[in-house]
Steps between C-alpha positions, in 0.01 A plus 500: 500500500609335185426573130555210262786542264640802701864500610546863601439662839138544628466791746169534712412733781644282768851512331760711653591660168129584406523867572820544299362284222180704463676838502548682187703805392215741594477474883147654489370172368400261764315196357485164664491201249385166608810342350824618334648238260863572425557322176818351372390466132214475258390171623441640843307793336270238323447314842406812690270627234322161491476499882357861531255465206362169632421686828380818320760711695608838384848502329776763505826466320823641650795574290715778656209621715581860386154611373383795710144374521624170659345279244755221597301412809122438563291455809384139586636359172817336361806678390696347222840619612780505241755674724721185513510481119766769430738333261647682199669307204683715243581389151765752389529352149137527433470823690214374722413446869257245643360644827276329765190677605608580857814677393582864575655738255814512705531113437478558123747783496756309707502199268471694157769747594750223526480490123464878448126449411179644632131543421253762596412457869368708794690795657499318837689172542259329730206550265369176371562392137151347457280789615701768320519311178138382478388871552744634230831561671638855517873550553801704420577296188154531346573785253782302354368137528132526560285405802553172677211357299663601185789267591290212606549210270298223655351397836402171674144552632281274735147582391182481708427148390842378609665481159872599471543664172744713308394837378706665226451659161462150351328329788175617648566855350164638634620421855849635419353830395288528810795408737691806363312759705183332619630412838444172697161451352581192285696254710802453723807568303773265638774601255581798263741506212649846411712642227819657631699788373873610542485745797787577747644356708597870546250766387478882555230528753387682815282798623553863498319705774378861492323693790123461512473880422641437159251238405298684236814634338664159504195325344472761222866448418444113527208519254723658242801279575320170457344610175846457341624227717620166343287176549801376709436754775243388750380754762279502804418833692455449865335778711518461873794503757856391452535168660779425759695267275866431494686771307254768577620769748314495820411863486286409199315215657124543471523834343215561243648482144440410146727226354540380144646146494655391179627178356667494159473169317808525295873595529584714789674758283189547288290525812714781641442703180127434522464626858743795470236774488303341774802504738565868413153619568431720800667448839471130591502412866673177416618312181539123541485438127804290391628163392379226717407127477145463348391245759602728789317791345189279463502426870598850617138602594420172684535659845286791420189284459543235766284196569245561767456873474147605419429626147215653320522574122319676216633546150410612162649551150580850384474636143806727561662740731313825423568802709178452684574140576836594629348758725260242645797263558701769668206618714413151639813306503632605841186561694500149671609440857694178495853543367471159340224610262586599153379524131677350198470592138612244242599616147345261246528525127795373306477120438176481716321720252619315191312175595150491322225578750330162450819290511467432872239547765695805627324743280608850563812548295466858416502666836793722604532433866356285772471658848469317820399670829631279788397569852737316746519500876631279774294227672388618851474859390166654587182469307514875443812469300354218281197709453707812405720309247202327342307832461819653352534219237129556395522867474814478285328269266192705484711811422651317207161418347518752217843377391426120502531295190176317590684182600694351796765234545332186644799411728452833685141455584426464886249295685218767478544553129159367363412302187467816296867580563599147390304562185673838464836321516421323188241692300169346386633317197791332673298422805233317297767296326653412836152402646456263197835334563427483877176318406710244301763425773322596828116508442437459874720798592713276734779744471313815627718624782673757268403797285217275391365471134174314517447227244311601184173357373665277239389141428793380708377697794172317494669175514607476864818309555468174701636478842831340524 
């Protein structure tokens, strides 16, 4: 098979690498595209898009392939695969990085840290830059430097009609607004340009673990501790088991525990002062908080969420950590069967909350925390384990219902989260604005294998774009 103007690699079902090419991070996803087009640049994306649209084939776009819902692949359609496009170019004088759409956050951190620079990225190194950024972009640096979308300066986008355009505050500002939180609804982003900040190369970072029985007490202390924490201190609470990683004593492997992971985006000495009270609280099982390379810390959790495991997620934003919410979390966090299952609590506020609500398509700037409930089990384990983990995730979310902020982070939605949850991720006003922009740039809803926003009924939506 040939595609005119395409110079990358075409992978069909009869190719030896087909199964590896269609696999995504979530091993529970098992979809069989008709064709996987591994692109080498924007021209390849245009050629594949033209090919698929002419034949009226479904289209999926793969960046890092890390989305839990598996939106990077589709059945009997064409995958526009950017995984070979992973280059990162750093301009240290300008304090910016140009990043291709198939890059992973580990790629970005590796290149930017050569210059002692970084931007807000995911907390796992093999997360894709594109998916995380387009949905908002949580990370350890967000309280000091904002979300990933707050650091996005420009993007090269291939739209549904095959145009290659630049979106920024000056060029196509409506599209630029939508890209900063609206997901992959508006085109294929082949290149991102980010603002960078002085970070590292050494930072004060790492987790502190306490026994699971201490969870409620730890969370109550944590609530008061973060109320006075400087913006430089990013924290994520993880509730589950202690993973069998290097540097962790064997006798603690898989023990149920609560961990508070910290990363101080400033001088190590100032970070040590900022975490002093946290380190002195209670009787920790293990304290791994200390000076370390930022890039190494960013990849420290990579082996705890491996490619090919089966995952099921639910998430919500929380208004705060009330005593009642803490009791719910403590009561449910350790009730799963799989030792790989966990829940994680992201502390927001800081720079995230100082951005006006309507400045980007990521709207919920005033929430205190985001919690993700992540069922994880090995491929080949029994259907009973999968059912138990899935049920636990759902029960946990339901128990948190009275404490929810009425919103959810779009990047944490799973395949069975329906259109109402997508709307919940934005709120009615932001959703309507996104739908209008969708109608301008993709009135036929070509890019629909995502957390889909249907085109609005604007005049542009009634003018169907011609086939290429």
